PLY file of the C-alpha trace (Angstrom):
ply
format ascii 1.0
element vertex 417
property float x
property float y
property float z
element edge 416
property int vertex1
property int vertex2
end_header
105.86 17.14 34.17
104.14 19.97 34.68
104.46 23.85 32.92
105.70 26.49 34.84
104.62 29.13 32.59
104.77 32.97 34.46
103.04 35.96 33.88
105.17 37.94 31.08
106.62 34.59 29.52
107.62 35.23 26.18
107.80 32.63 23.83
108.48 31.80 19.76
105.68 29.74 18.40
105.26 28.45 14.50
102.53 26.47 13.17
101.64 24.13 9.82
98.49 22.77 9.71
96.61 21.11 6.55
93.67 19.99 5.36
91.68 18.05 2.53
88.63 15.91 2.16
85.03 16.67 1.11
81.51 18.27 1.96
77.96 16.57 0.73
75.18 15.59 2.56
70.99 16.41 1.56
69.26 19.63 0.45
65.87 20.05 1.92
64.13 18.20 -0.67
66.05 15.05 0.40
67.98 15.07 -2.42
71.85 14.44 -2.60
74.03 17.02 -3.11
77.12 16.93 -5.33
80.01 16.70 -2.76
82.36 19.69 -2.68
86.33 19.09 -2.40
87.69 21.37 0.16
91.68 21.43 0.29
93.39 23.89 2.20
97.26 24.53 3.92
98.55 27.12 6.54
101.05 28.44 8.81
101.61 30.78 11.46
104.87 32.17 12.90
104.90 34.88 15.90
105.67 36.05 19.42
103.51 35.08 21.93
103.29 36.57 25.65
100.98 35.71 28.33
99.92 37.93 30.22
96.70 37.22 32.70
96.28 34.38 34.70
92.23 33.13 36.63
91.21 30.75 38.43
93.48 27.56 39.19
96.12 29.66 37.83
94.79 29.23 34.06
96.45 31.41 31.67
93.55 33.22 29.88
95.06 36.15 27.85
97.80 36.57 25.75
99.54 39.38 23.01
100.70 37.92 19.95
102.94 40.01 17.33
102.80 37.78 14.45
105.62 37.85 12.27
103.39 35.54 8.96
99.98 34.48 9.17
99.07 32.75 6.34
95.97 30.45 4.89
95.37 29.46 1.76
92.30 27.15 0.71
90.43 25.79 -2.24
86.79 24.58 -2.08
86.28 23.35 -5.70
88.04 25.47 -8.65
87.05 28.79 -6.01
91.13 29.01 -4.50
91.34 31.99 -1.84
94.88 33.53 0.21
94.46 34.88 3.28
97.69 37.00 4.70
97.45 38.88 7.84
98.01 42.40 7.12
101.20 43.53 9.05
99.24 47.03 10.61
97.04 44.46 12.63
99.76 41.82 13.50
99.71 42.50 16.85
96.80 40.75 18.46
95.32 39.86 21.93
93.53 36.23 22.81
91.57 35.89 25.69
89.91 32.91 26.77
87.11 32.46 28.97
84.37 30.13 29.41
85.76 27.68 26.93
85.71 30.36 24.51
88.52 32.53 22.65
88.25 36.19 21.75
90.63 37.67 19.32
91.35 41.02 18.33
94.14 43.46 17.19
94.36 46.26 19.27
95.68 48.45 16.24
92.68 48.16 13.58
89.90 46.20 13.05
90.12 42.65 11.45
88.63 41.48 8.41
86.36 38.26 9.08
88.78 36.26 6.48
91.71 37.19 8.96
89.67 36.85 12.24
88.99 32.94 10.72
92.09 32.21 10.33
93.03 33.42 13.74
90.58 31.59 15.65
91.66 28.47 14.13
95.12 28.69 15.73
94.48 27.14 19.31
95.68 28.92 22.42
98.72 27.62 23.26
98.82 28.17 26.81
95.91 25.64 27.16
98.66 22.67 25.99
99.03 22.20 29.62
95.93 20.42 29.72
97.96 17.43 28.17
100.16 16.85 30.92
99.68 14.44 33.71
98.46 15.86 37.36
101.51 13.91 38.98
104.64 11.69 38.80
104.29 9.45 35.77
106.76 6.73 34.50
106.92 5.07 30.94
103.84 3.36 29.65
101.49 5.49 32.03
98.42 6.85 30.64
96.61 9.53 31.67
93.59 11.46 30.16
93.92 14.62 28.62
91.67 17.77 29.65
88.07 18.50 27.94
89.78 22.02 27.43
92.59 21.11 25.62
91.36 18.67 23.63
88.51 21.29 22.51
91.85 23.40 22.09
93.51 21.22 19.82
90.54 19.84 17.61
87.96 22.28 17.72
85.34 19.94 18.86
83.59 22.02 21.66
82.40 21.02 24.04
83.44 17.08 24.30
80.24 15.01 24.26
81.62 11.62 24.66
84.99 10.02 23.90
87.96 12.03 25.44
91.98 12.15 24.28
94.28 9.72 26.00
98.25 10.55 26.46
101.22 7.72 27.40
104.45 8.32 27.94
106.33 6.49 25.55
109.95 7.48 26.28
112.44 9.68 28.14
115.67 10.60 26.67
118.82 12.74 26.58
119.47 14.97 23.37
121.52 17.63 22.97
119.69 20.27 23.96
118.42 18.11 27.06
116.18 15.69 28.25
112.93 15.40 26.75
110.23 13.44 27.48
107.52 11.95 24.21
104.18 11.47 24.91
101.87 9.90 22.45
98.61 11.13 21.99
95.15 8.98 20.79
91.05 9.29 20.81
88.31 9.62 19.60
85.42 12.20 20.61
82.01 13.47 19.29
80.88 17.16 19.24
79.84 20.27 17.60
82.59 22.18 15.60
82.07 24.85 12.61
81.50 22.27 10.00
78.27 20.81 12.52
78.32 17.81 14.56
81.60 15.85 14.26
82.78 12.01 14.86
86.64 12.66 14.83
89.68 10.09 15.41
93.00 11.65 16.27
96.71 10.59 16.81
100.09 11.29 17.27
102.75 12.88 19.70
104.19 15.91 21.87
107.80 16.73 23.41
108.09 17.83 26.47
111.62 19.51 26.76
112.01 18.40 30.81
115.05 21.41 31.75
112.78 23.99 30.24
109.34 22.50 31.55
107.46 22.81 28.34
106.20 21.61 25.87
108.17 22.26 22.71
106.95 20.68 19.68
103.56 18.81 19.04
102.14 17.14 16.34
98.29 15.91 15.56
96.97 13.83 12.61
93.30 13.79 12.54
90.21 12.66 10.89
86.98 13.79 10.82
83.17 12.47 9.85
80.90 15.48 9.50
77.51 13.99 10.36
74.17 15.35 9.46
70.98 16.36 12.20
70.52 12.13 11.64
73.80 10.92 12.42
74.25 10.15 9.14
77.74 11.08 7.27
78.08 14.07 4.87
81.65 14.55 5.22
84.82 14.25 5.46
88.18 15.89 6.43
91.59 14.94 7.21
94.19 17.01 9.07
97.48 17.50 10.47
98.27 19.94 12.73
102.03 20.88 13.46
103.68 23.46 16.62
106.93 24.44 17.20
107.39 26.57 20.19
110.61 27.90 22.90
111.09 30.34 24.98
112.32 34.05 23.57
113.04 37.61 24.55
110.47 40.17 24.58
109.41 41.95 21.37
109.55 45.95 21.96
106.04 45.57 21.02
105.04 43.15 23.51
106.59 44.43 26.83
105.06 46.40 29.83
106.07 49.77 27.95
104.92 48.93 24.09
101.93 48.02 25.75
101.16 50.82 27.91
97.86 52.60 26.88
96.95 49.91 24.93
93.83 48.24 25.24
93.68 44.73 25.60
90.00 44.02 27.09
87.42 43.56 24.12
85.46 46.54 23.41
82.76 47.30 20.71
85.78 48.73 18.99
88.67 46.67 19.12
86.38 43.92 17.70
84.80 45.60 15.38
85.04 44.09 11.54
86.76 45.87 8.51
84.72 45.79 5.09
87.20 47.30 2.15
86.08 46.81 -1.60
88.94 47.96 -4.00
86.40 47.96 -7.33
84.13 50.18 -4.89
86.55 52.44 -3.21
85.08 52.42 0.03
85.75 50.78 3.62
83.94 50.52 6.98
83.81 48.60 10.04
80.94 46.30 11.12
79.89 45.30 14.88
80.48 41.65 15.25
77.45 40.51 16.12
76.70 41.18 11.99
77.80 39.01 9.53
77.93 39.72 5.74
75.77 37.78 3.74
75.84 39.63 0.48
78.28 41.54 -1.39
76.90 42.10 -4.98
77.80 45.37 -7.44
77.22 48.28 -5.20
75.31 46.37 -2.58
76.80 44.84 0.63
73.94 43.07 2.84
74.70 42.35 6.51
72.66 40.53 8.63
71.87 40.59 12.30
70.75 37.29 13.62
68.45 38.73 16.48
66.29 40.84 14.45
68.48 42.92 12.10
69.21 43.57 8.04
71.61 46.56 6.84
71.91 47.32 3.47
74.88 49.54 2.36
74.32 50.78 -1.26
77.55 52.80 -2.63
76.93 55.73 -4.93
73.91 54.83 -5.74
72.83 55.76 -9.55
70.51 57.38 -9.92
71.57 59.49 -6.32
69.27 59.08 -3.22
67.89 61.47 -1.02
66.44 60.68 2.34
62.85 62.59 0.91
62.99 59.78 -2.06
63.77 56.66 0.13
61.33 57.90 2.82
58.43 58.42 0.07
58.86 55.10 -1.46
59.63 53.07 2.05
55.93 54.83 3.00
54.35 53.35 -0.81
55.63 50.24 -0.30
54.31 49.79 3.64
51.40 51.06 2.16
50.96 48.35 -0.39
51.74 45.79 2.37
48.61 47.03 4.44
51.17 47.77 7.10
50.19 50.24 10.09
52.29 53.02 10.22
53.33 54.12 14.02
55.63 56.56 13.39
57.45 58.42 10.19
59.64 61.20 10.94
60.67 63.65 8.39
64.28 63.62 7.16
66.58 65.46 9.07
70.49 66.53 8.30
73.34 65.94 10.70
77.39 65.69 11.01
78.37 62.67 11.23
82.34 63.27 11.24
84.37 66.61 10.19
84.26 64.80 6.81
80.95 62.97 6.45
77.37 65.07 6.21
74.24 62.86 6.24
70.37 62.99 6.42
68.03 60.53 8.27
64.80 58.85 9.03
63.16 56.59 10.60
59.94 55.19 9.91
57.57 52.18 13.11
55.21 49.97 11.65
53.70 46.96 12.03
54.20 44.64 9.08
52.48 41.00 9.42
51.66 41.30 12.70
55.28 41.95 13.66
56.22 45.56 15.15
59.60 46.97 13.10
61.61 49.61 12.90
63.27 50.96 9.39
66.27 53.81 9.99
67.99 55.49 7.28
70.77 57.35 6.26
72.07 59.00 3.32
75.50 59.65 3.96
78.06 62.56 1.53
81.38 63.28 1.33
82.61 65.30 -1.92
81.01 63.52 -4.97
80.74 59.91 -3.16
77.85 58.85 -1.26
76.49 55.99 0.50
72.46 55.30 1.10
72.40 52.94 4.47
69.68 51.27 5.50
68.29 48.99 8.69
65.04 47.00 8.93
64.98 45.88 12.91
62.20 44.01 15.19
61.26 46.64 17.51
61.80 44.62 20.32
65.10 44.95 18.94
65.70 48.30 17.65
66.86 49.79 21.21
70.24 47.40 21.33
71.13 47.84 17.43
69.76 50.88 16.17
73.04 52.68 16.78
75.23 49.76 14.96
73.84 51.83 12.12
75.19 55.13 12.85
78.65 53.01 13.92
78.81 51.98 10.35
77.92 55.09 8.75
80.49 57.13 10.89
83.61 54.66 10.31
82.62 54.60 6.62
85.96 56.24 4.50
85.70 56.80 0.61
89.07 55.14 -1.17
90.30 56.30 -5.07
89.29 52.88 -6.55
91.58 50.12 -7.67
93.64 51.57 -4.36
93.37 49.89 -1.24
94.27 51.86 1.60
97.54 51.27 3.65
0 1
1 2
2 3
3 4
4 5
5 6
6 7
7 8
8 9
9 10
10 11
11 12
12 13
13 14
14 15
15 16
16 17
17 18
18 19
19 20
20 21
21 22
22 23
23 24
24 25
25 26
26 27
27 28
28 29
29 30
30 31
31 32
32 33
33 34
34 35
35 36
36 37
37 38
38 39
39 40
40 41
41 42
42 43
43 44
44 45
45 46
46 47
47 48
48 49
49 50
50 51
51 52
52 53
53 54
54 55
55 56
56 57
57 58
58 59
59 60
60 61
61 62
62 63
63 64
64 65
65 66
66 67
67 68
68 69
69 70
70 71
71 72
72 73
73 74
74 75
75 76
76 77
77 78
78 79
79 80
80 81
81 82
82 83
83 84
84 85
85 86
86 87
87 88
88 89
89 90
90 91
91 92
92 93
93 94
94 95
95 96
96 97
97 98
98 99
99 100
100 101
101 102
102 103
103 104
104 105
105 106
106 107
107 108
108 109
109 110
110 111
111 112
112 113
113 114
114 115
115 116
116 117
117 118
118 119
119 120
120 121
121 122
122 123
123 124
124 125
125 126
126 127
127 128
128 129
129 130
130 131
131 132
132 133
133 134
134 135
135 136
136 137
137 138
138 139
139 140
140 141
141 142
142 143
143 144
144 145
145 146
146 147
147 148
148 149
149 150
150 151
151 152
152 153
153 154
154 155
155 156
156 157
157 158
158 159
159 160
160 161
161 162
162 163
163 164
164 165
165 166
166 167
167 168
168 169
169 170
170 171
171 172
172 173
173 174
174 175
175 176
176 177
177 178
178 179
179 180
180 181
181 182
182 183
183 184
184 185
185 186
186 187
187 188
188 189
189 190
190 191
191 192
192 193
193 194
194 195
195 196
196 197
197 198
198 199
199 200
200 201
201 202
202 203
203 204
204 205
205 206
206 207
207 208
208 209
209 210
210 211
211 212
212 213
213 214
214 215
215 216
216 217
217 218
218 219
219 220
220 221
221 222
222 223
223 224
224 225
225 226
226 227
227 228
228 229
229 230
230 231
231 232
232 233
233 234
234 235
235 236
236 237
237 238
238 239
239 240
240 241
241 242
242 243
243 244
244 245
245 246
246 247
247 248
248 249
249 250
250 251
251 252
252 253
253 254
254 255
255 256
256 257
257 258
258 259
259 260
260 261
261 262
262 263
263 264
264 265
265 266
266 267
267 268
268 269
269 270
270 271
271 272
272 273
273 274
274 275
275 276
276 277
277 278
278 279
279 280
280 281
281 282
282 283
283 284
284 285
285 286
286 287
287 288
288 289
289 290
290 291
291 292
292 293
293 294
294 295
295 296
296 297
297 298
298 299
299 300
300 301
301 302
302 303
303 304
304 305
305 306
306 307
307 308
308 309
309 310
310 311
311 312
312 313
313 314
314 315
315 316
316 317
317 318
318 319
319 320
320 321
321 322
322 323
323 324
324 325
325 326
326 327
327 328
328 329
329 330
330 331
331 332
332 333
333 334
334 335
335 336
336 337
337 338
338 339
339 340
340 341
341 342
342 343
343 344
344 345
345 346
346 347
347 348
348 349
349 350
350 351
351 352
352 353
353 354
354 355
355 356
356 357
357 358
358 359
359 360
360 361
361 362
362 363
363 364
364 365
365 366
366 367
367 368
368 369
369 370
370 371
371 372
372 373
373 374
374 375
375 376
376 377
377 378
378 379
379 380
380 381
381 382
382 383
383 384
384 385
385 386
386 387
387 388
388 389
389 390
390 391
391 392
392 393
393 394
394 395
395 396
396 397
397 398
398 399
399 400
400 401
401 402
402 403
403 404
404 405
405 406
406 407
407 408
408 409
409 410
410 411
411 412
412 413
413 414
414 415
415 416
């Protein structure tokens, strides 16, 4: 049994996933935290074309055209429904170094869309479930660590593994198929933290098409604290169906001509959009929106940055006023100011004008840099302020400009299509 996947091969794929469980644990004071109930269901339907192969003839790049991708989840009483927007339905998945980079070449994804798409396995890795040589009924072999990680989200597999057993070979109306049973226990990190997982299921291998055409996997996860205590339990089910398909026009060589298939800062940027505030902007993927309250959006960068974006501040902000307030605050904190530029007017884009200034100072024995932009378009405005560790400023400073240049003011209550 071996998949004979070739460059340019197109498959039609449908998946369904369900998850239930709870999370709890201890707070920083060692007190037990109230358990949180979790429930989620999702489904995808897309065509996928493999474009590039790497070392060992392993698939590394695939392009998907999603017809539907939805996820409904509930954490206690808070419900959320995520639906992939048609404008970004064409998605590139690059699998390198046991990591998937997911982006749309047609526009920025929202972080909720990205999280939903990243949870879907890179299906060409399923070939790692197949034996390396001939087998007969009852034979068992280990699935590759890569295929196990891709199916379960445990990456890397630190102990244990997934075993596959040939259960039967039979003839059907669609041809000869092999049914393979899967079962295993393993440990490793997941998005939830250190995890101990037990799984069982099966897959169907079409001996004529030389393709895994159906897979079902049930699993139970125990989420562990740093001390190894169980702080959460989750039960999940994953189902996949796939079959050969004809190319969609958007996935053909002609449809992909001129399309950027490698990740760039622009193609991997994320989209923030608020109907209530009437604004949208892009931000680099290394930044995370950690708070959005009223008209203030806060973004953090784990290596040394914090950015505030304030929409339509009241009273209206001016760069001179903001500069004066920052210098006064730094003085009150006994900071040593090393440089303070005067406000200057710049044209960000053909529709956005701005004023900017920067200040460098040592605060609490840490050299830091503050950069401010006051962006205006007609009667709308936004203030952007970024606070950086000086050692990271040269790398992160440009992120403020990229966010500012991407700002679009929209009529409040009407998302842009």
